[in-house]
C-alpha positions as a Markdown table, in Angstrom:
| # | Residue | x | y | z |
|---|---|---|---|---|
| 1 | Met | -62.6 | -54.2 | -191.9 |
| 2 | Arg | -62.7 | -56.1 | -195.0 |
| 3 | Arg | -66.0 | -59.2 | -195.6 |
| 4 | Tyr | -65.9 | -61.9 | -198.0 |
| 5 | Gly | -68.1 | -63.8 | -199.6 |
| 6 | Lys | -68.5 | -67.7 | -199.4 |
| 7 | Asn | -66.8 | -67.6 | -202.2 |
| 8 | Gly | -64.0 | -65.8 | -200.6 |
| 9 | Arg | -64.6 | -63.0 | -202.9 |
| 10 | Leu | -64.0 | -59.7 | -201.5 |
| 11 | Glu | -67.3 | -58.0 | -200.5 |
| 12 | Ser | -66.7 | -54.7 | -199.0 |
| 13 | Val | -64.4 | -52.4 | -196.9 |
| 14 | Val | -65.1 | -50.2 | -194.0 |
| 15 | Cys | -63.0 | -47.7 | -192.5 |
| 16 | Asn | -61.9 | -48.4 | -189.1 |
| 17 | Gln | -61.5 | -45.1 | -188.0 |
| 18 | Cys | -64.7 | -43.5 | -189.9 |
| 19 | Gly | -67.2 | -46.1 | -190.7 |
| 20 | Lys | -67.0 | -44.9 | -194.3 |
| 21 | Lys | -67.7 | -47.9 | -196.8 |
| 22 | Ile | -64.8 | -47.7 | -199.7 |
| 23 | Val | -66.4 | -49.0 | -203.0 |
| 24 | Val | -65.7 | -52.7 | -203.7 |
| 25 | Lys | -66.7 | -53.2 | -207.3 |
| 26 | Glu | -66.2 | -57.3 | -208.5 |
| 27 | Gly | -63.9 | -58.5 | -205.4 |
| 28 | Ile | -61.9 | -55.3 | -206.1 |
| 29 | Val | -61.1 | -52.0 | -204.1 |
| 30 | Arg | -62.1 | -49.3 | -206.4 |
| 31 | Glu | -60.8 | -46.1 | -203.8 |
| 32 | Gly | -58.0 | -45.0 | -202.4 |
| 33 | Ala | -57.5 | -47.2 | -198.7 |
| 34 | Val | -54.8 | -48.6 | -197.4 |
| 35 | Met | -54.7 | -52.1 | -195.6 |
| 36 | Val | -52.7 | -53.0 | -192.8 |
| 37 | Asp | -52.0 | -56.7 | -191.4 |
| 38 | His | -49.2 | -57.4 | -188.8 |
| 39 | Ala | -48.1 | -59.7 | -186.5 |
| 40 | Trp | -46.6 | -59.1 | -183.1 |
| 41 | Asp | -43.8 | -60.7 | -182.7 |
| 42 | Tyr | -41.8 | -61.8 | -179.6 |
| 43 | Phe | -40.9 | -58.6 | -177.9 |
| 44 | Ser | -44.1 | -56.7 | -178.2 |
| 45 | Glu | -46.6 | -57.1 | -175.7 |
| 46 | Lys | -49.1 | -58.2 | -178.2 |
| 47 | Asp | -46.8 | -60.9 | -179.1 |
| 48 | Gly | -48.8 | -63.9 | -181.2 |
| 49 | Asp | -51.1 | -60.9 | -182.2 |
| 50 | Val | -52.5 | -60.4 | -185.2 |
| 51 | His | -54.1 | -57.4 | -186.4 |
| 52 | His | -55.8 | -56.2 | -189.3 |
| 53 | Phe | -57.8 | -53.3 | -190.4 |
| 54 | Asp | -58.3 | -50.1 | -192.8 |
| 55 | Leu | -58.3 | -46.8 | -193.4 |
| 56 | Cys | -59.9 | -44.7 | -196.3 |
| 57 | Glu | -57.8 | -42.4 | -197.7 |
| 58 | Ala | -58.7 | -39.0 | -196.2 |
| 59 | Cys | -58.1 | -41.0 | -192.5 |
| 60 | Tyr | -54.9 | -42.1 | -193.5 |
| 61 | Asp | -53.9 | -39.2 | -194.7 |
| 62 | Glu | -54.9 | -37.7 | -191.3 |
| 63 | Leu | -52.5 | -40.3 | -189.1 |
| 64 | Ile | -50.0 | -39.5 | -190.6 |
| 65 | Ser | -49.9 | -35.5 | -190.7 |
| 66 | Arg | -49.3 | -36.2 | -186.5 |
| 67 | Phe | -46.0 | -38.3 | -187.5 |
| 68 | Leu | -42.7 | -36.4 | -186.8 |
| 69 | Ile | -40.6 | -38.7 | -189.3 |
| 70 | Pro | -42.6 | -38.5 | -192.6 |
| 71 | Val | -43.2 | -40.7 | -194.8 |
| 72 | Asp | -41.1 | -42.2 | -197.1 |
| 73 | Val | -43.0 | -41.6 | -200.4 |
| 74 | Glu | -41.3 | -43.0 | -203.8 |
| 75 | Glu | -43.1 | -42.3 | -207.1 |
| 76 | Gln | -44.0 | -45.7 | -208.7 |
| 77 | Thr | -42.8 | -45.5 | -212.1 |
| 78 | Glu | -45.1 | -48.4 | -214.0 |
| 79 | Leu | -48.5 | -48.4 | -213.1 |
| 80 | Leu | -50.1 | -52.0 | -213.5 |
């Protein structure tokens, strides 16, 4: 869950699964986290809904460990 200040700057991020407060400094997330923004479409029971959530790295790892088909992992060669 993300909270933004009146100026639009990111102020805080909390993992939606475990409630851990994720480190944010100067509007930048400073530790491993994943943000999901998904707009459900016409063929879904959630058509028209947009879901937003954040997971800390530990919760993400726990989630994907249950996948029958593992996630595709690609090494990034150029880090910004």
